[in-house]
N, C-alpha and C positions, 0 to 999 in steps of 0.2 A: 505587555512585555516590551521593553525598549529596543529589543533586537529585531522587531518586525520591520521588514523592508518590502519594497515593491519593484518588480521588474516589468517594464512596459515592453510587450512583445509585438504590439501593433497599435495603430491609432486608437482602437477601441478596447484593447485588452491589456490588463495589467494583472500580474500574478503576485500574490503575497507570499513571502517566505521568511524563514528564520535561519540565520546562519552564523557560523564561526569561521572566519576566513583564515586559511593557512595555505601558503603558496605551494609547498612541496610535500605536505604531510598527507597521510591517509585520511579519507573522509568517511563520515557516517551519514548516510542519506535516509531520512525517515519519510515514508509515504503513508498517509492516513487512509481511513476507510470511506465508504460510501456515505455521502451527506455529512461527513465529519469536517474537521478543520484543524488548524495548528495551535489552538488555544488550550488543548488538553494536557493532561499530566505526562503522557508519553513523550511528546516533543520537548517539553520542558526538562524532563529527567535526562533525556539523551543529549540535549544541548549542554547541560551542566556536566555530564560525564565527559563530553568531548573537550570542553574547556579545561577541566581538571587534567585530562590525559594529553593535552596539547594536540588535539586532532581537529581536522576540519569537520564542519557539520552543515547539513542542509536539510530543512524540512519544507516541503512544497505544498501549497494550498491550491488545488486545481481550480480552473475557471468554474464559476457557478457555485463554488463552495466558500464558506466563511466570508472574508472581506475581499476575495479576488473578484474581478469583474466578470460579467457574463451571467446569463440565465441558466439555472440548473437544468431546466427542461430541454435546453438546446445542447447540453453536454452529453458525452458518451465515452466509452472506453478508449476509442481511437483518439478523441480530442484530449482527454485527460492524460493519456500516455504520451501524446505529443508535447503537452505542457511540461511533463517531467523531463522528456528528452531535451527540450530547448533549455530549461534551467540548468540541467547537468552540464550541457555544452558551454553555456555562458558563465556559470559560476564555479563549477568543479573543474572544468577544463580537462587537462590531461592527468589529473591526480587519480590515483587508485581509490576505490571506495567499497564499503560494505553496505548493502541494502537492508533496511528494516522495513518490512511491509506489514501494515495492520489491516486485517480483513481484505477489502478490495485492494489495498496497497500492495499485497503480495502478487495479485494479478498484474498490476501495473509494473511491479518489479520484474516479473518474469518476462514481460514484453520488452524490457530494456536490454536483455541479453543479446538480442539481435544487433544492437548498436554499440554496446560498450563491453564486449566480451573480454578484451584485454585488460580493462580497468576494474572489472568486478572481482573482488577478492573474497566475497562471502555473502550469504543471504540468511537473514533471520525472519521467520514468519510469525505473526501473532494472530491467532484465530483466522488463519488463512482462508480466503474465499474466492479462489479463481473460478471463473465461469459461473458465478453465483446467480447471475441474471436469468440464465436458462435452467441451470441444474437445481436451483433452490426456489427462486421467486416464481418464474413462469410455471414450474411444476406444481407449486402449491396454490396458484391462483384458481379461483372458482371459474366455472364456465361464463358466469355473468361478467366477471372482471376481464377475462380474456376477450369477450365479445365487445366490451366497452373500449378496450385498447385498440382492437382491430377497426372498430367503426368510428370512434372519436379521435384516435391517435394518442389518447392519454387516459389514465385512471388515477384518482387520488386514493392511495392505499393508507389506511390507518393501522399502525402496529404499536400497541401500548401508547406511550406518550408521543410517539413519532408519526409524522405525516410524510409519506413518500409519493411525489408525483411521478408516476412511471409512464414513460412514453413508448410508443411503438418503435420509434427510431432507436431508442436506447436498447431495447430488447434485440432488435435486428442487428445492431452494431456489435452487441456482445457476442453473437454467434459468429461474427467475422474475426473475432480475436481469441480463438481457441488456443490454449496453451498446454492443456493436460495430455494431449496426444503426442506432444513433441518430446524430443530427448535433448538434453544439454550435456555435452561431453567435456566437463571441466573439473579439474582436481581441486575444488574449493570446499570450504566448510559450509554446510547447509543445515540449519537447525530450525525446527518448527515447534513453537510453543502453542499449546491449545488447552483451554480450560475444560475440566471434566464436567462442569455444569454449564457449558456453552449451549444456550438454547437457540442460537441464531444460525450457527454453522456447525455441522457435524465434524467430529475429529477425523473422519474419513477423508476430508478435503486436504488436511495437512499430510496425510499418508500419500494421497495422490500427488501432491507437490514433490515429495521425496522421491517418488518413482521416476520423475522426469530426469533427475540427476543420476547419470549412470557411472560416473567416476569420482563422485564427491564423497567427502566424509560426512555421512548423514546421521541425523539424530532427531528423535521425536520426544519432546518433553511435555507430558500431560500434567498440568497444574491441578492438584487436588482441590476441589470446590471452586476452582477458578471460573469466572464468567467469560463472556465473549471478548470484552475489551482488555482485560488483564491490566488495568491501570493502577491497581493498588500498589503501594510502596513495596510490599514484600515480593510481589510478582515482578515488579520492575528491577528489583535487586537481583533476582535470578537471571533475568535477561542481560543485565549489565555484567554479571559474572561470566556469562557465555561470550559476551563481547570481548572481555579480557582474554579469554581462551583463544578466540579468533585472532586477536591482535598479536598475541605471543607467537602464534604459529606462522603468521604472514612474514 
């Protein structure tokens, strides 16, 4: 896609992103999931939507993911959250924005509230997975895998077609970035989309996210027969309709 760009944030680090620049308009910021990238259907669909609606747009590819620099095994929630924070400050600047987090992207979205409270005007979650490293992964690992991670510092996990190199530092860092026990007191719109056939993350995680927001207008949308990624055109249309609703209210 011709819109891919890179932002160099240090001598050894550059982050790939997709954007639609608008100086004073509302932005939509898309944050992808664990070991994903910004090549998928969701960032493309939301970019097209932003262009059509004359809105700003930013999709960020964290270090060690896709074509951004860095090794995946050296990354963690703290580092990826920092990548997001840096790119928002550099590219979105003082503009207001709506966050769309896919899976781990919702976790990273929730970590941004500490820094951009005045600018965040809404949150949409897709198969949200905050604290998944401890609450889903570590919980499901066998004693053998846990032992390997503790002794070698890493274990290569095979799940279907995917291979996940899980490091001890990643698990430990995840525990330092807890969000589900916190409360966010903001009168914004918060909507969670979750597939009824999501076999990766239980719908209870989307419910847990909604509980964080004590003054928000909250909504849980369960997509019938929907999977974890919710990348089908019909699912994305439902998310875009919700974006329309958010924008009309802001």
